[in-house]
N, C-alpha and C positions, 0 to 999 in steps of 0.2 A: 620258549617255544610252547605253544598250547598243546594240551594233551591230545586233542583230536589229531594233530599232526604227528605227535610222538607215537601215538598208538596205532597210527597207520603203519608205522614201521615195526611196532611191537605188538601187533594184533595177535600174533601167535602166542604172546605171553599172557593172555587173559587166563586167569586162574580158574581151575575147575576143581572144586573140592566137594565131595558129597558122599551120600550113602550109596555105594555101588554105582556112582555116576559114570556114564560112558563118555569118554572124551574122543574128539576127532583126532585123526592122526596129525600130530604136530611135533616139531623138533624142540619145542620149548621145554623148560623145566616143568616137571609134574609134581603134584603134592607128595610130600614124604610122610607116610604114616608113622605115627608114634606108638610106642608100647601102650597097651591098653591097661595101664595102671595109673593111679593118681600121681600127679607131679606137683612139686612145690611151686608156689607163685613167685615170679621174679619181676623186677622193674623193667621199664621200657628201654633201659639202656642195653639190655641183652635180648637176643632173639634166637630162636623162638622162646616164647614165655612158657615156663614150666608151671602149668596151672593145675590145681587140685580139683577135687570134685569127682563126680561119677560120669565124667565125659571122656570120650576118646578124642584125641587131638591130632590134627594134621596141619601142615603149614606149607606155604610157598613164598619165596622171596622174589620180588620183581626188580630188575629185569633179568638178572644173571642166574638166579637160583641160589646164589651164595649170599647170605646176609651181610657179609663183610663188604661186598661190592654192589649191593642192591640198594634201592631207594625205598621200597614199600614192602612190608611184610603182612601176610594175611594168615591168620590162624582160625581154624574151625573146630569147635568142640561139640560132639554129638553124643547122645546116649547110646549105650551098647545095643539096646533094643527098646521098643515101645509097644504099648498095647493098642489094639484096634479101637478106634473111636475114643481114646483117652488123650487129653491134651498133654503135650510134653514141651520141653524147652531145650533149645540149643543156642550156641553163642558164636558170634563172629568177632574176632579181635583184629583191629587195623592198627599197624605200627609204622611210624616214620623212622626209617633206619638211618637217616642222615642227620648231619648237624645243621642243615638248612631247612627252611619251611617248604612244605609241599602244599600246593593250592588246588582247589577244585577236585578234591578227592571224592570219587563216587564208587560205591559198592553195590553190586547187583547180585541177587540170588535168584536163580531160575529153579522153580519147584517142579517135581514130577507130578504124574497124573493122580496118584493116590495120596496126595499131600494137600492139606487144607490149612491155609494161613489164618491164624486167629488174631494175633497182635504182636507188636514189637516195641522195644525201648532202645533207642528212640523210634518214633513212628516213621515208616518209610516216606520218602518224599513223593513217591508215586508207585502205583501198582498197575500192572498191565497183564491181564491173563494170569499166568502163574509166575510172573516176574515181579520181584520186589526190588525197589531202587532207593538207596539211602544216599542223600547228598551230605557227605561228611564236611565238606568245605575245606578249610585250611587245617593242616596238621603242623604243629610246631616241631622244632628239632627234638627227636626221640620221643615225641608224644604218642600216646596210645589211646584209642577209643574202642569201647566195647558195645556191640549190638546184641541184644537178647531177643530171640524170636520164640513166640509161642505158637505151636501148630498141632494138628491132629491127623493121625493116619486114618485114611478112609477105606483102605483095603488091605487084606493080608498079603504080604510079600515083602518087597524091598522098596524103600523110599529113596528117591534120587533127588538131590539138589546141588546145583553147580554154581559156585561163586566166581564172579569176575570183578575186577577193579580197574579204575582209570584214575589218572592224576596228572597234574601239571607240575613240572619242576622248573625252577628259574634260578639263575645266579644273581643274587641281589647284593647291592652295596648301598649303604646309607651315606648320604652326603649332608653334613651339618649345614644348616642355613643360619648364617649369623648376620648381625646388623651392628657393626661398631658405630659408636657415636663419639665424635670429637668435640671437646669443649675447652675453651681457654678463658681464664680470668686474669685480669691485670689489676694491680693495686699499687698505690704510691701515696706520698704525703699530700695533704690538701694544700699546704703552704710550705715554702722553703725560702731561705735567703739566697741571693744571687751567688754568693761565694760558697754555698754548701754543695757538697757532692750528693746528688739525689739518688736514692735507690728505689727502683721499681721491681716488684715481684710478679712472677708469672706462675700460674698453676695450669698445667696441661693435663686433661683427664680424658680417658676413654670410658665413658659411662655405659657403653653398649656391650654387645657380645662379639667375640672375635677380635683378634689383634689388629693393630694398625702399625704398619712399618713405615720407616723413612718419614717421620714427622718433622716438619720444619716450621719454626716460629719466625715471623717477620714483623718488624715494628718500624714504621717510618715516623721518625720523630718530627715534631713541629719545627718550623724555622726558628732558629735561636737556641735549639737544644742539640747536643751531640753526645755520643758515647764513644770515648777514645778517638775523638775527632771525626766520627762518622755520623751522618744523619740517618742513613739506611742501616738497620741492624738486623742480622739474620743469624740463627743458630739452630743446630740439630738437636732433637730430643734423642738422646743416646739410647739405642736398643729398642726404639719404638715404644708402643704402649700396649700392654696386655689388657684384657677385659677388666674393668674396675680399677685400673691402675692410674695413679696421679703422680706426676713428676713436677718438681718445683725448680725454678731458675730465678736468678736475679740479674739486674743490669744497672750499672752506675752511669749517671747522666749529669752533665754540667749545662748550665744555662748562661748565655752570653748577656742577657739583659732581663729586666723586669717585665712582668706581664702575665697574662693568663694563657696557659698551655694546655691544650686538650687533644687527645688522640686515642686510637684503639690499636690493638695488635691482632694479627691473624695467625692461624695455625693450619697447615696443610699436610695431608698424608693419606695414602690409600684411596685417592680419589675423593677425599672428604675435605671440606674447608670450613673453618669456624672463625668467627670474629669475637673478640673479647668485648667486655663492657667498656664504656667510655670513661677515661680517667682524666681528671682536670687537676692541675697543680698551679697555684698562683705563686709566682716568683716575686719576692719583695726585696727591698734594700733599704738600709738606714741611710740617712743623710744628716751629717752634723753641721750645725752653725754655732759660732761662738762670738760673744761680745765681751769686752773688758772695759770697765769704766772706772775713773778715779779723778781726783782734783787736777785741774790744769796747772795750778800754781800753789806753792806753799812756801812759807818763810821759815828759815832756820832760826830758831831762838833757843838759847841755852845749848846743851850738849847735842840734842837731836830733836827731830820732829817726826811724829808718827803719821803715816799716810796709809789709808785703807783703800783697797781696790776690790771691786765686785766683778766676778766672772760668771757669765751665764752661758750654759751650753744647752742647745735645743736640738732634738731629733726631728727634723722636718721631713724625713722620708716616710715610707709606709711599712718598714720592717723594724724589728727590735734591734737596737744598737747594743749588742752584747759586750760585756766586759769594758764598759766605758771608763776611761781614765782621763782626768784633767791634771795638767802639769803647769806650774808657773815658775819661771826662772827669776831668781832674786837678782836685781840689777846691781851693777857696780855702783858704789856710793850709797848703798842702803844695806840694812841688816834686817833679817827675819825677826818678827815680833810674835805673830800668832796667826792661826788659820782656823776657819770654821769647819764643821762637819768632818772632824777627824783627819784633816789634812796633816801630812807629816813631811818634815824637811829631810831630804836625802841628797847629798852631793850638790848643794846649791839650788835644788829644786824642791818646791812644795808639790806633793802629789795627793790627789783625791781619787780613791777607787770607788766609782759611782755604781758599778755593776751594770745591770740591764736598764736601758733607757727606752721605754716604750715609744712607739710612733706618736709624734705630737707632744711628747713630754719634755720637760725642761728641768735643769738642775742649776741652782745658783749657789756659789760659794764665795767666801771673802778671804783675802789675805791682807795682813797689816805688816808694813815694813817701816823702818826708821831711816830717814834721810840724815846722813852724817855730815854732809857737806853740800854746798850749793852746786847747782848744775842741772843739766837735763837728765831726769831720771825716767828711764823707759823700761817697763815690765812687759814681758811677752808670755802669753799663756797659749797652751796647745790642748787639743782634745782629740782622743783617738778611740776607736771601737772596732770590733770585728766587722769586716765587710763594709767599712765606711772609710772615706778619705779623711786624712788628718786635716784639721783646721787650726788656724792661729789667729790671735788677736793681740793688739798691743795698746797700752795706755801709757802716755808720757806726762810727767809732771815737772814743771819748771820750778826747781827748788831755789829760792832766792834767800841770800843772807840779808840781815838788817844791820846797818852800821850803828854803833853806839859809842860815841866819843865822850870820854871822861876828861873834864878840864880840872887841872890842879894848879894852885899858885902857892909857893912857899918862899918866905923871906929868910935871909940869913946875912948878917946876924940880926937878932932882935932881943932886947932894945938896943938903940944906938944913941950916942951923945950927939948933940947938935954939932954939925960940922963934919961928922963921920958919914960913911956910906954904908948902904945895905943893897943886896942884890936879890931881886925877885926872879925865881925860876918858874916858868910857865910850861906845863906839860899837857899835851893833848894826846890821849890814848884811845885808839879805836878798839873797844872791847867787843864789838859786834862781829858779824860773819860776812860783812860786805864792805866793799871799798866805799870811801867817802871822798868827795871832790871839793876843791876850792875851800879849804879850811882857812878861815880868816880870823886873826887875833887883833883886838884893839885894846890898848891900855890907857887908863886915865890916871895921870900923876897928881897926887894931892898938892894943895897950895903950900904946905909946909915942907915940901921937898923940891929938889932941883934935879933935872935930868942930867945924867952923866954919860951913859952909853947903853947900847943894846946889841944883841947878837942872837943867832939861832938859825932855825930851819929856813927862814926867809928874812929879808932885810926890812928894818923898820924905818918909818918916816915920822918925824915929830912936827906937829903943827900945834903951837900953843902948848897946852898941857896934855895933848892927846898924841899917843904914839900908835901908829898904824903899821902893822906888818903886812908885807905883800902876801896874797893868798897862796896857800900850799896846795898845789894842783891835785895830789893824790895822797891819801892816807889809807894804806891797805889795812884789812882786818888784822887785828892783833899787833898792829904796828903803833909806834908813838913818835911824836915830834916835840922838840923843846926849843923854847926861846928864853932869853935872859934880859933883864932890864936893871941897870945900876943907877941908884939915886943917892943924893946927899941931903941929910937933915938940915933944914934952914932955921928951924925954931922948935921950941918945945911944943909937943903936941902928941895926941894919940890919933894917928892917921889911918885911913882905909885906902889901900892901893887896889884900884878896880881893874878887872879884866873881863872882856866879853868875847864870845866865840860864836861864829856862824859857819854854815857849810851848805853845800847843795842839797844834802839829805835831811837837814834840820828843818822842821816845819814849825812856824810860829815865831815866838820871841827868841832872840839869841840866848845862849847859855851865859850866865854871868857869875863871876866868882870874885870875892874880895879877900885881901889879906891885911890884918891889922898889925901896925908897927908902933911901938912906943919910942918916942924921942924925948930925951931929957937934957938938962943943962949940966 
């Protein structure tokens, strides 16, 4: 309420303090004279102020007269007496008796007729006739201001001056004006594999003034991405955000397929909404391909035959094939011999731990086995890696045995006397690793001998001096067949009994063998 209104009700409380000042008849409190002796100076927290010097002090408290329940206190200090036409000084002390500010404080001093104003500190805001007016303005809680006036008495007698004061009082409350600012940042990996669990980080910050309550973060994941099976993710920022506060959160996400995923998150709270930066993650995946090559055919010769296989694994995907392992199973009918690149044999498998295979990269290894018997030899290799499907490849080798027939002819007895007999034993042994078919034996009897008989694996037929045995249909590997021919010595001679052998697997000339026999008289 403005003072003009207030003092319409409190007009009677205008203070009059002076040198023998005459007051009108009013019910308001009147100035209380103080003892005419120097008083110690006090702070503005007490009223009236006990001031020293050679001044006489009087005071008045507005509006109740009691400093404990009043708002404004006025003290006036004047000399006990002054000389005619000699300048003198007196003081006005204005005190705010409250813990609140007083505004528009105005002090007015009305001077008598025999009173001449010279100057004051501070200067009056205005003068009108014998009235001086000081616009004090605002007085803070318990604040005191002093006005010093210099004047001159112009006539002998008594000087009268009456002080009045006005002010405005107000009940004030300060309301802080704040401006919270919401900010959200999102971060995550630039690349990840399809099988990886991806972690995104959120930082929610109040960079302004004033708290933000009930902050909610929302993140709509791109198609193909989910967090705990949900594409729409929302979570609360616990306890809101105080000024300058940052809170951090994380979210785990899985991707269903490869591709480029881009999105932003939002934060809302206290009527404020903020969007994060754009985050892009490229989801990649390895893709393995495997080939295995080896000879289509090999022949067993001797105890075994070594066969080398080459295995090539390629990552044809766009992501790293981590922890790549190649395995090759040793086929039945073969034995492990060696492996390149540190391959080791464990439980019938050769394993190569390749490690990480970059996108587009390849790794080639070899394994050597020994074929121990004829047959179809098939080796199967597999390749595996993190986040990649297993792949297999097979290579088969037709291991063939080679027949090798040994022809032997032995006579018994030797030598023989003319007229006696000797028997030739013919043995065909398949020393090779394969079956031989249609083994045919033909004997040539010398002219100094006569045919007696024959026997064996097949039946023989004599034409002239040539004995032909019927073909032996099968002679298995490591098997033998025997024929015998008995003859009689017809004259003295050193003869050569001839045998030839042929078969389906023999190429070129037949195998020929002779046995010498001495015949005597």
